[in-house]
Structures are given as C-alpha cells and as structure tokens.
N, C-alpha and C positions, 0 to 999 in steps of 0.2 A: 503494499500498500503507499503511496505517493503521499509525505508531511506535506511537500506543499500542498496538493489540493484541500487537505484536510484545514487548513490554514485558510485559506480563500472561501471560508464557511460561514456570516455571519453570524453573528448572535440567534437568529430568531430560526435562520435554517438548525440549528443545532438543538436548543428547545427542542422545536418540532417534531426530527432526528428523535430525540428522548424518548419525545412521546410515542413513536411509530415502536422506542424500542423496548417500551412498560407493555407494548400492546393494545394501546391507545386506538379508537377511530377516531377521524381527521375530525365529527363533529362535538366529540370529543374534548378534543385538542384545542379547538379553534374555541369556545366556552373557561379551556383556563390558562389561554392564551387574551382572551377579548377578542380574539378576531372573528372573520366569518368562515366560516369547510373549508368555502373556495378559493383564500386563498393563500390556507391551511395546505392546499390539495398541491398549488401551484410552488406556497413555501417545500413543497419536498418532492416536486417534478423536478425545479433548478438544484437541488439538492442534488438527485439522480446525479443529474446531467454533469453541476461542478466534482462528485465523485468516479464519475463513471462508473458507476451501480447498470447491474439490468432493472433490480425494481427498486423497491420502497427499505422492503427488510435486510436488506442488502446496503447497503447506505447505512440503516441502523443499526448493523454490526461494524460495519466500519470507524465508527462514529465510537458506540463501544471499545471496540478491540483501543482506537487510538485513546480512548479517557481513563483507561484502565490501566494501558502502557504509560501511560501521563501522570495520575495521581499516585499517592504514594501508599504503598503500604498497610494494608492494618493491621492489628493487632487482633486478631483474634483469636482464642481457643482452639486445639484444634478438633476437626467434628464440627466446630460450629460455621454458621455460610455470614460475614462480614456487611453490615451498613444495613443499610432500609432506602428500597426507594426513593428517590426526591418525591416523587406520586403523590404517594402513603401522610396520611398527614398524619402526626404526632399524637399525641392523648393527652385532650385537654388538663390543665391544672383542673384541682378538685373547686371548685365552689361554696360560700356559706354559704350566702347568703341568694337566695333566687331575686330578682326585679320583675317587674312585669312582663310580659312578650312582647318584645316589637312585630306587629304588624302593618306589612304594606299592604298600606288602599285598595292598590290598585291589580294584587297579589289574586292570579288564579289561584285555591290551593280544594285539592282534590279530599274536599272533606262530603263533600253530596251537598252542600249552599255555598250556589252558585251568587252572587248580587246581581242583579239585573243591569246591563251595560247603559248608558247616558245617551241620549238621540245625535251627540257630538263620537260618538266612541264606534257606531256606524256607518255611521259617513265615511266616505274609500278615499276618502283623501288623508294623505300621512299631518301628525296636528307634531310643533313645536316634541323637541328631546325625544322623538321617533324615528327609530333605527331602518325600523321596512314596516309591512304589511301586518297584521296581528286583528284583522277580519275573518272571520269561520267565514271558510267553507260556505255553506248555505248563505251566510249576507252577501259573500263576493257573485255569487249565483245567479241573487236574485236582485243584482245591482248591473248586471249587464241588461235585460230589457228594464228596467227601469229605468236607465242610462236611452236610451234606443225612444221611449213612449215621448222622454221628456224633452231629451229634443225633434221630435215627432211634432207636438203639441208647438214647442218654441218657433218651429221652422209654420207650420201651418199661425201663429197668429202675427208674426213679420209679415207673411203671401195675405191674411186680413187687411192688416192694419195697412199697408203700403196700398192696398185695391182703392179704401176708402181715402186714403191722401190723394188719390189720385179722379175718385169720384168727386173730390170736393173739391182741386184744380182743374176742376172742367168743367162746374158748374159752376166757378168764382167767374173762368174764365166768360161763358156764357152773357152773365152780370153785367160785368164789365163788357161788352164788346157786339 
C-alpha cells in the first residue's frame, strides 16, 4: 500500500471510511457526521479512487491497516482485545437527580399519539430552517392534483377578467365615438 495515497485522504474521507470499516450504512454514517447520505457516497467513491481500491470495503481495510500501523501498540493483557470502537458510546456518568425531561416540540415520537400538523405544516413549501421536504407521502400526492386545479381556476379567472376588460373597453369606445 502506498503511504502517499493514504496521506491524500482528507479528514472527512477518513471519517467516512472509518464508518464503513465499522460496517455502518451510508445513512448511519451521514447521521453521525451531519451530512447527506449522497455526500457520504461521494466521499466513499473519491476515497476508493484515491486509494486505488476495488470497492468501499477494501478502501476501509486499507485505511484501518494504515491507522493500525501508525498508532502506538496498546498495553492489553494477553487474551484480551484492545480498545473500543470510536463509534461505540461510552457509558454515561451516574445521575443522582433527574430533572424534567426535555421535549422537542416538533419531534414526532412513536408513542401512538400524534399531534395534529398545523396548516402551515401541510403547505408544499420549505420553511425557514428546514433542510428538506418533511411532508407525508399522502400529503405530497394530494398536492399534485390540488396545484393543477388551482392553476386551472386561476387561468380561468384571468381569461374571464381579460374578457370583461375587453368588453368594457369596447363599450367605452362606442360611447365616446
């Protein structure tokens, strides 16, 4: 394996390949890193190309082997495997007092009780601070014919208004002339 090739990887490439080595899917890696799954796939493809690997698994293995050689050996007793994956969360500190739970107002929890969406939440437009479309599938499918009907009614009103305006101009022309 060429050391210069590994050195050409950015920190983001390395983070993504570590996720692949931990057998995580693109969506899981994206959620951990706070980027889109398509971006994760792009980083993986670039890393595979940079390393000259045949697939994402081989690229992840190449990075893991490089990092294993570069890291100092761990002092572990015989028969014990050393270290814990960086993807595993360490156990939380003991809590002596429990405060009131934090409830996210717009989070939908799988408790069976769903809060009704406001009318603004059902509009097919993106609101401030929103990254992508969060409309349910049924609402998306209902908006397609609704928009078509709204456009047809609007065009009909425009045509009717132009006809009335043309008749008004014609009558004013007859009165003055």
